[in-house]
N, C-alpha and C positions, 0 to 999 in steps of 0.2 A: 504494500500500500504506500503510494507516494503521498506526501503531505506538503501542501503549499500554504504557508502561514500568512499570506496577505494577498487577497483579491477584493477589489471594490465591485462586487457583483451587483449589488442593489443600485449603486450610483450609475453603473452602466445601463442597467435596465430602465431606471426611472428618469435620470437626468439626460442621458444620451439616447434614450428611446430605442434601445437595442433589445430585441426579443431573444433572450438567452436560452430559450427552449429550442431554438433552431439548431440545425447542424451548422458547424463553423463555416463550411463552404457557402451555405446559403446566406448567412449573416454577412460574410465578406462581399457577396454580390450586392447586397443592399446598402453597405456602408459607403459614405461619401469618400472621395479621394483624399489621401493625406494621412489617414490613420487606419491601418488594416487591423481589424479585431483579432485578438489571440485566443479568446476564451468564450465558450458557451457551455451550458450544462452537459449536453451530449458529448462535446469534445473532451471535457474533463473525465467523464465516465469512460469513454473509449481510450483515453490516454493512461488509464490506471491510477488516476488521482483519486484517492479514497477519502481524503479529508482536507478541507480548506478552512482557514480562518477568514471568515467573510465579514467585511467591514460594514459598519454604519458610519458613513463619512458624508458630512454635509459641507459643501464648499463654502467657506466664509466669504468668498468674493461674490457669492450669489445669494446666500441666505444669512439672516441674522434674527435675533430675538425669537418671537413666536413662530416666524416662518421657518427658522432653523429647527425648532422643536417639532413642528409639524412634519418637516421633511424627514427628520430622523425617525419619527413614528411610522411614516409611510414606508421607509426602507425595512424596518422591522416587520411590518405587516406583510410586505412582499415575501420575506423569508418564510413567514408562517404560512402564507398561501402556497408557496412551493412545497412546504412540508405536507400540507393537507393534500396536495395533488400527487404526492409520491415521488417528486423529483429529488428531495433531499431529506436528510435525517438530522435534526438539530440536536447537538450533544449538550445536555444541560448538567448532568451529574456523572460521577465516575461510572455508575452502572450503565449509562448510555454509551460511554466510550467502549466499555467491555462488550456490550451487545453489538455495537457497530463493528468492532473488529471480528466478531464471530459471524455476523450476517453478511458483511461486505463481499467476501469471496464468492458468495452465491448471487446476491441481488445487485451488487455493484451500485448501490444507491450512494450518492455523494453525502458525506458527513459535513456538517457546518458547525464551527465554533464561532459564536458571534462576538465581534470586537467593535467597540466604539473607538473610532480614531478622531481625536480632537473633541474635547469635552464641552465645548460651548453650547451644544444643544441641550445640555442639562441645565435647567433653570436654577437649580439649587443642588448642592452636594447630597442632600438627603434623598434626591431622586434616584441615587444609585440603587437603593433597595428595590425600587419599582422596576428598574431595568433588569436587575438580577431575576426578579420574579418572572420576567418575560423571556429569560434565556441568555442574557448577556453574561459572559464569564471573563472578559478581558477588556481593559480600558487603557487608552493612551491619552493623557491629559492634554497634549499639545499636537498641533500640526504646524501652523505658524504659531505666534503667540496667541494664547487664549486668556480668558478671565482667570484661568487657573495656573498658568505657567508660561514661561518663555519657551519659544519654539524655534523651528528652522528659520534662519534669516532674521529672527527677531529675539535676540538674547534677553534673558532675564531670569529671575528666580521663581520659585513657587510663590504665588500670592497667598495671602491669608485664606482666601477661598480655596486655593489649591491644597493647603494644609488640611482644611476640612474635608475636601474631596478624598484625599488619601486615607484619612481616618475612616470615612464612610466606606470606602472600598475594603479596607482591612476588616471592618465589622461585618460587611456583607459577604466576604469571601470572593471578591473580584480581584483577579491578577492584574499586574501592572505591565503595560507595554511601554518601554522607554524610548521607542522610535520617535524621532522628531523633538524630543525634549532638549531644550537648551542645556548646555553643560552645567551651568550653575544649578538649574532646576533638577537635573539628573542627580547630582550629588546630594542635594537636599532630600530628594525623594527616597534615595536609598537609606538615608539616615532615619527617616520617619516611618517608612513602610517596611514591614518585616515579612510580608506575604510573598508569593511567587512572582518573579520578575523575568522578563524576556525582552528581546528586541525583534519584533516580527519581520521587519524589513530594514536592514541597515548594513552598510559595508564598512571596512576599516578606513579610518581617516588617513592613516599613513599612506595608503595607496591612492587616495583621492581627497586632497585637503579641502574640506568643507565642513561647516558645522552640522550638515545633514547627516554625517556619518560619525562613527564612534572612535574616540582616541584609544590608544593602547591602554591607558589607565582605566578608561571606562570598560573596555573589554575584559580586563583583568578583574574588575569589580563584579562584572556579570558572572564570570567563572566562579568567583568566590560564593556567589549566590545560586549556583547550579543553573544559571540561565542559558538559554539557547538563542542564537542569533540567526535570523533568516537572511540569506544572501539575496540582494536585489538584482534582478536580471534586466537592468536598464543600461544601455550603452553609456549614457551621460553620468551614471553613477559607478561605472566601471573603468572608464578611460578619460583622463583629464583632457579637456579640449575637444572632446567629440562634438561634432556638429550634426544637426538633425538631417542634413542632406548628404552627409558623408557616408563612407562605407561602414557597414556594420562591424562591430568589434568581434574579433575571433574568440572562440571558446577558450583558447589559451589564457586570455585575460581573466576569464571567470575562474579558471584554475588557480591563477595567482591569488585572487581574493580568497578562495576557499582555503588554500594552503596557509595564507597569512592568518586568517581567522583561527585555523587549527593550531598554529604555532603559539597562540595566546590562550585559546579556550580548550584545547584538546579537541579531537574529532568529535567527541561526545557533545560538544557545544555548538556544532555547526549544522545548519539546516537550510531550507529553501524558503524564501519569502518573495516570490517573483515580482509582485506588484504589477503584473501584466494588465494592460488596459487601464492602468492608473494614471491616465494622462498621456500615454504613448501606446503605439501599436507595434505591429511587426517591424516597421521601419526602424524602431528604436531598440530592437532586441538583438542579442548576439547572433552571429552566423551559426547555422545549424539548428537553431531553435525556431521551428516554424509553427508549432502547435503544442498543446499540453502533452501530447504523446512524447515529445522530445525532451521533456524534463528528465526522463530516465537516462538520457545521455550524460547527465551530470555525474552519474555514478562512475562513468569511465574516466572522470577527471580526478578521482580520489583513490587512495589505496583500497585494495579489495576488502580489507577488514572493516573499512569505514563506510562502505557504500550503503548498506542497509540503514545505518544511522543517519547519514546525511540526507538520503532520499525520504526518510519519514520516521524511522524508529526513534530518533532523538526527540522529535516533537511529541511523539506519542508518550514517551517516558516522562517528558516534562508535564504533559497534560495529566497523566496519572496522578502526579503530585498536586497540580494546580486545581483539579476538580475535587 
């Protein structure tokens, strides 16, 4: 079972008006030029992806206030409708994960772990309990800066509201995704939050200097907390200076990122968080990765003993603790 720890499925379906129940070839025929889709539900199933961390991500450039809250609820309701229709299986508790692992080899139903990326749609930290009751099990306080924390391109600490948010997450049993957290907020979060932590989609800053990625010290801190880091499969996050109209990055560059992560985390801390269709399509994906089925090729880039872990087992082990 391959695990992809970061896909903006509901955003693609609702904001980009993509019917993710279509075959990938059909969706690509319907997509406008310039961004060729990488993901549909049938393509994930056919590619052997058994579990996805599916985001509730509300673009702050498009939504704010009550509109953001309504958009987040609409994304959650979409995932629930998919579950009712038999497309997916939402994993809410440890027993759901155990059942999914047993059932998936036969039914190939996609498992979803629900993740809120960017906490601004929460009007108040105490809403964490309500989201947990609806199935959310992972939350990242920032995307850019939010009312809760500094974020990518907008540095800053945890705000007082952010401190309250982490306390509410701790009480509710919601794990922390540190992706996009500004470094100051990252260190504060690790001090005040003692629950499970991970980075669903981040790369090493040493190989691509930007505050979007994780410094060596941050990676070592995640290792100390038994965290897993999902490698982002986006050319601009893999190769410095990559331009959107330029040639796609070779898989050898992905291998460099995987190797570097493993040098600090151990192979047990390395996973996949592709972020495919998170603002880029096929044109922004490394060579040799044409659809979800090609995620299995990443196993060829790592030592044989690490393949199962990187492709999915590391995230499953982490989830067993987080749930």
